[in-house]
N, C-alpha and C positions, 0 to 999 in steps of 0.2 A: 504494500500500500504506500502511495506517495506521501511524502511528508508535506507539511504546509509550505515550507521553503521551496520544495521542488515544484509544487503547484504554482507558486508565484513566479518561479523562474520560467515556467512554460508560458504563462500568460503575458508577463511583461518583461522578463529578462532582467539582467543586472541593471541596465540603465533605467528600466521601468521602476525597480525598487527604489532607486535613488530619487526618482521623480516623486514617488509616493511619499517618501520621507520628507522631502521638501514641501510637498503640498500640505501634509499634516502640520508641519511647523508654521507654514504660512497661514493656514486656517486658524490655528490657535492664536496667532498674533492678530489676525483680523477680528476674531471673536472678541478678544480683549478690547480692541479699539472700538468696536461696535457697542459693546456693553458700556464703555466709558461714555460714549456719545449719547446713549439712551438712559443714563442714570435718572432715576425718579427725582422729581423736583420738590416733593413734600414728604413729611415724615411718615405718613400712613403708607404711601406708595413704597417708600424705602423699606419699611418693615415687611411688606409683602414680598419684595424682591430680594431681601437680604440673603436668603439661602442660595439663590442662583448666582448672585453677584460675588459672594464672599471669596470664592476661589480666585476671581479675576480682579479683586480690588487692587492687588499689587501685581505688576507684570512679572514679578519674580516667579510666579507659578508657571509662566510660559517659558521663560528663558532657562529654567531648570529642568525642562523636559529632556529626558535622556536621548542622546544622539547615538546613532550607529555609525560604524566605520572604524578603520584602523590606521588612518594616516596620522602623522605627528600632530596635525591640527585637531583631529578628532580626540586624540588622547589628552591634548592640552585643554580642550573644552570640557571633557569629563573631569579632569583634575580640578579645574576652577569651579565647576558646578558643585563638586563635593566639598570644597573648601567653603563655598557660600552656604551650603546646607549646614555645615558645622559652625557657622556664624563667625568665621574668621575674617576680620578686616573687610567688612561687607562692601563698602563703597569702592575700595581699591580693587577688590576681586571682581566686582561688577564691571568696572571700567576695563579690566584685563579681559574679562569674558566677552565684552562687546567687541574689542579689537580682535579677539580670537574668532568671533563670528565673521568679522570683516575679512580676515585672512581666509576663512573657509569659503566665503562667497567668491573671493578672487580665485581660489584654487579650484572650486567646483563650477564656477560660472552660474551660480544659483542665487538669484536675487532674494529668495526666501531668507537666507542667512543675514542679509542686510536688514530685513524687518526685525529679526531677533536682536541684532545689534542696536537698532533703534529702541527696542523695548528695554534693553539694558540701560541706555541713556535715560529713558523716562523713569526707570526704577531708581536711578541715582538721584534724579531731580526731585522725586517724591521725598527723599530723605534730606536733600540739600539743593534747594531751588536755585542757588547761586553757583552751582558747580560748573566751573569752566571746562573741566574734563568731559562732563556730560554734554556740554554745548558743542565741543569739538567733535565728539563722536557722532552726535546727531547731525551736525552740518556735513560731516564726511559721508554719512549714509544718504542724506538728501542729494548730495552731489552725484553719488553713484546710481541713484534712482532717477537721475535727470531732472531733478526739481531745482534747477540752477538759481532761480530768483530767490527761493527760500534759503538755499545754501549761502548765497551772497549776503543776505541779511544777517544770518548767524555769524558768518565769517567776519563781517565788519564789526560786530559786537566784540568778537574775540580780539581783533586787531586793536580796537580801542582800549580793551580792558587789560591786555597783557602783551600783545605783539610778538609772539614767538615765531620762529621760522616757519613751522608747519601752518600757523594761522595765515601767514601771508601766502603760502603756497595754495591753501584752500581758497582764499579770496581770488588769487590769480586764475585758478581753474574755473571758478564760477564766472568770472568776467570774460575769460577767453571763450567759453562755450556760448556766451551771449554776444560774441562779436566785438566786445569792448577791448580791443587789443592794446591800445595805448595804455589804458589803466592796468591791464593785465601785466604788461611789461614792467610797470612801476612796482607792482606787488611782487613779481618774481625777482626783481633786482633787490628788493628789501630782503627777500628770502635768502638770496645768494649771499648778501652781505652778512647776514646773521649766521648762516651755516651752509657753506659750500659742500654739498654731499650729493649722493646719487640722485635724490629727488630734485634738488635744485638744478643740477646739470641737465637732467632729462627734460625739465621744463624749459630751460634755456634752449636746448636743442630743438624742441618742438616749435618754439616761437620763431627761431631762425628759419626753420623749414617753412612755416606758414608765411614768412616774409620773402620766401624765394631764395634763401641763402643755403643751398644744399651742402656746400663744403663747410660752412660754419656750423651747420647742424651735425655733420659727421664729427667735427672736432669736439663739440660739446658732448655728444653722445659717447664718444670714446672715453671721455673723462667719467661719464656716468657709469659706463660698463666697467671701467677699471676700479671704480669705487664699490662695485658689487661684492657681496659676500655669500658664501654657502649657507651662512646662518639665516639669510633672507633670500632663499633660492628663487622664490617667485619674482621678486623685484629684479634680481640679477638676470634671470631668464628674460624678463620683459625688456630690460635695457639692451641686452644683446640681440634680441629679436628686432627691436626698433632700429638698432644700428645696422643689422643685416638688411632691413628694408631700404635704408638710405644707400647702402652700398649697391643694392640691386638696382635702385633708381639710377645711380651713377654709372651703371654698366659693369660694376665690379662683381661679377657673378661668383667667381671663386671665393672672394672674401666673404660674400653674403652666405654662401654655403657653409663655410667654416664657422661663421657666427651662429648659424642655425644649429649646427652640430654641437657647438659648445653650450648653447641655450638648452638643448635637449639633454645634455649631460648634467646640467644643473637641476632641471625639472623635466623628468621623463614624461612623455605624452603631454607636453605643454601645448594647448590648443592654438594660441596665437602663432607659435613657431611652426606648427604643422600646417596652418593655413598659408603662411608665407611660403613654406617649402612647396606646398601644392601649387601655388601660383607660379613659382619659379619653374617648376616642372612643366606646367602648362605652356609657359613661354618657350620652353625648349622642345615642345611637341612630344614630351615623354608622357603620353596620356595614361597608360596603365599605372605607372608609378604615382602620377598626380592623383588619380582616383583613390589609390590606397591611402595616401597621406590625408586627403581631404575627407574621406569617409571616417577616418579616425578622428579628425578634427571636429567634424560635425556631430559625431556621437558625444564628444566631450562638451561641446558648446553649440547647441542647436539654434544659434541666432541666425537671422536672415542672411547676413553676409556670408556665413559659412555654408548655408544651404544653397544659396545662389551660386557660389563658386563651385560647389560639388556638382550641382545640376549641369553647369556648363562643362565640367570635366567629363561627366558621364555621357553627355550628348556627343562630344567630339570623339569619345572612345567608342561610340556606336551603341551605347546602352540607352536608347530612347525611352523605353518604358520606365526604367529606374529614374531617369532624369525627370520624367513627368510626375512620378510619385513624390520625389523630393520637392518639386515646385508646388505641388498641391498642398503639402505640409507648410511650405513657406507662406503661401497665400492664406492658409487657415489660421496660422498663429502669429504671423509676422507683425500684424498691426499692434498687438499688445507688447511685443518684445522689442521691436525696433521699427517704428513707423516710417522713419526717414529712409531706411534702406528698402523697405517694401515699396514706398512711393517711387524710388529710383528704379526698382525692378519692374514695376508695372508700367512706368513711362517708357522704359527701354524696350519692353516687349510689346508696347502699344496695346496694352490690355487695361480695361477699366480706368480710363483716364480721369473720370470724375472721382473715383476712389483715390487714385494717386494724388490728385490735387488736394482733396480734403485732408489726407494724411500729412502732406507736406505743409499745408497751412497750419494744421494743429500742432505739428512739431515746432513750427516757427514761432509759436506763441511763447515757448519756453527756451528755445535754442536757436539763436540767430547768427551763427558763425558763417564763414564762407561756404561751408558744405551744405548748410541749410538753405542759403540763398541759391546754391546750385540745384539742390533737389527741387526747390520751388520753381526755378526757371525751367528745368527739364519737364516737370509735371505740367507747367503752364503751356509749353509748346506742344506737348502731347494732347492737351485739351483744346488746342487751337487758338490760344491767346498769345499770339506772337509778340505783340507790342509789349505787354507786361513781362513776357519771358526775356526779352532783350534787356529791359531795365534791371531785372533780378540778376541776369548773367553778368552785367557790368559790375554789380555789387559783389558777386562771387569772385570776380577777377581783381577787385580793387586793391587787395593786399599784396598782390604779386606772387601768390602761391603757385609753385611749379607742380602741377598735378595733371596726370594724363587725362583723367576723366573730366576735369574742369575744361581743359583745352578742347577735348573731343566734343563736349556739349556746346561750348562756345562756337566752334567751327560749324556745327550742324545748324545752330540757331542763326548765325550770320548768313549762312548759305540760303536758308529758307527766307530770310529777310532781303535777299538779293544783294547783300554786301560782299561782293566777290573778293575784294582785297582782304577784308577782315577774315572771311572764311578761309582763304588760302593761308593766311598767317597762322590762325589758330589750329587748322588741320595739320599744318607743317610741324608745329610745336607738339601736337598730340602724336604725330608719327614718330618723332624723336623719342617719345616715351611709350610707344605702343606696347612694349613688353610688359607694362604694368596693367594693361587692360585685359578684360576677359575675352575669350575667343569670339563671341558674338559681337562685342564692341569693336574688336580689331577688324572683323569682316566688314562691319558697317563703315568704319573709318576708311578702309581701303576703297570701298565703293564710292564714298563721298569724295575722296582725293582723285580717283579716276574720273568721276563725273565732272569735277572742277577743271581738271586738265583738258578734258574733251571740249568743254565749253570755252576755255581760254584759247585752245587751238582753233576752234571754229570762228571765234571773233577775229583772231589774227589772220585767218585765211579769207575772210569775207572781203569783197571789193569795197574800197573806200571812195566816197563821193569827193570830187575835187571842184573847186570853184575858181574861175579865172577872173581876176579883177579887170583885165582888159576887155573881155567880152561883155562883162557887166556894164562897164563904162560906155562901151559902144552901144549897148541896148538903150541906155539912158539918153545918149546923144541922138540916136535915131528917133526915140520917142518925142524929144523936144522938137526935132525938125518936123 
């Protein structure tokens, strides 16, 4: 007779069990928040509801829910939970537990653990409403849940109250995601002045990249990678993966491959590294190997970007049915996990343009960086609003970001607007970075470049009208006579 575990394995598999655990934790957190919002307003109602609310009066009941798993982060979570149950230094242990949940969220790419971290912060605030540690934890969670305006508000409070390095980093992140790059640069500089470490160097690198300074980004990210430590393997793996991307963009494929290998040695099966590795293999037309890497990446982190890239790899590898299955999942769940990428996907595929535009606009309400402008522009042109698409595309290009997809979209939009010179310029820049595009995007880019070349040749070959001043003067003289 099959055991319960075997039955679950058959139904949902190892990945499914992980999702079920996350869903349970998330539901507990949501239940707590709903009960808080629905607390009775008078004494009689409170007496009637006391029995059902008592367990959730303190979020401690939720954050102490036992976790499964055997990773170092799982063991650390269990250790801290036990210390809290024993009543040892409660506020400090809650803070540490919150950051352990953050680490688990980054490791597992599961946002449910961010919710648990937020409940740790709220539990601290119930005991100490002025806790700056709880404020930092909550602001960091809001940032990772893409609630950037709320995160900015809390980060500004922290900067005013104490102004530590990480406070400025958090503020810079919230500003950067909202497209406020000038203010973000100031915050990051303050962070660097206070503590030049991996986090500060990585932010400097990203800001340089956004401003179009690839070599400067590589220089700063090399410093970030060299400051990494096996004691914080995830951060070190991330820094090396980002450096690998910069090297790949610069055409240094060998260096990028070495960086990816090193990142995977720090954090085996690290999804961002596997995603980049898969993209590099696609650019090299090594489709079976790309599928292998991307399937593993998408299992670890089923976000739209991962699923879209995997579907592209499956399709060029001749696995059309599997590609369609992945795309169906992307369309089913993408709106809740990453609306901006789903909007880009739908607009690129010329599917459901109204949905793409709605998602892009909704995302823009909280996130207005250059890539949100790009997603909105691309969705607008798919929906037939060329004039507004041009305006948004200009904003996307305003910071000088060197990005293949930005250039590709700009070229297509300029071409549709009849701006031949601009279209040629942007399509040429996109072609220089075409190895960064997905296969379907590269195909469309090549078609657009060929169409532009044919049009240019046709114009050059067409006979030009000439006008003779002498004959015109003669006609005027004859008319006067």
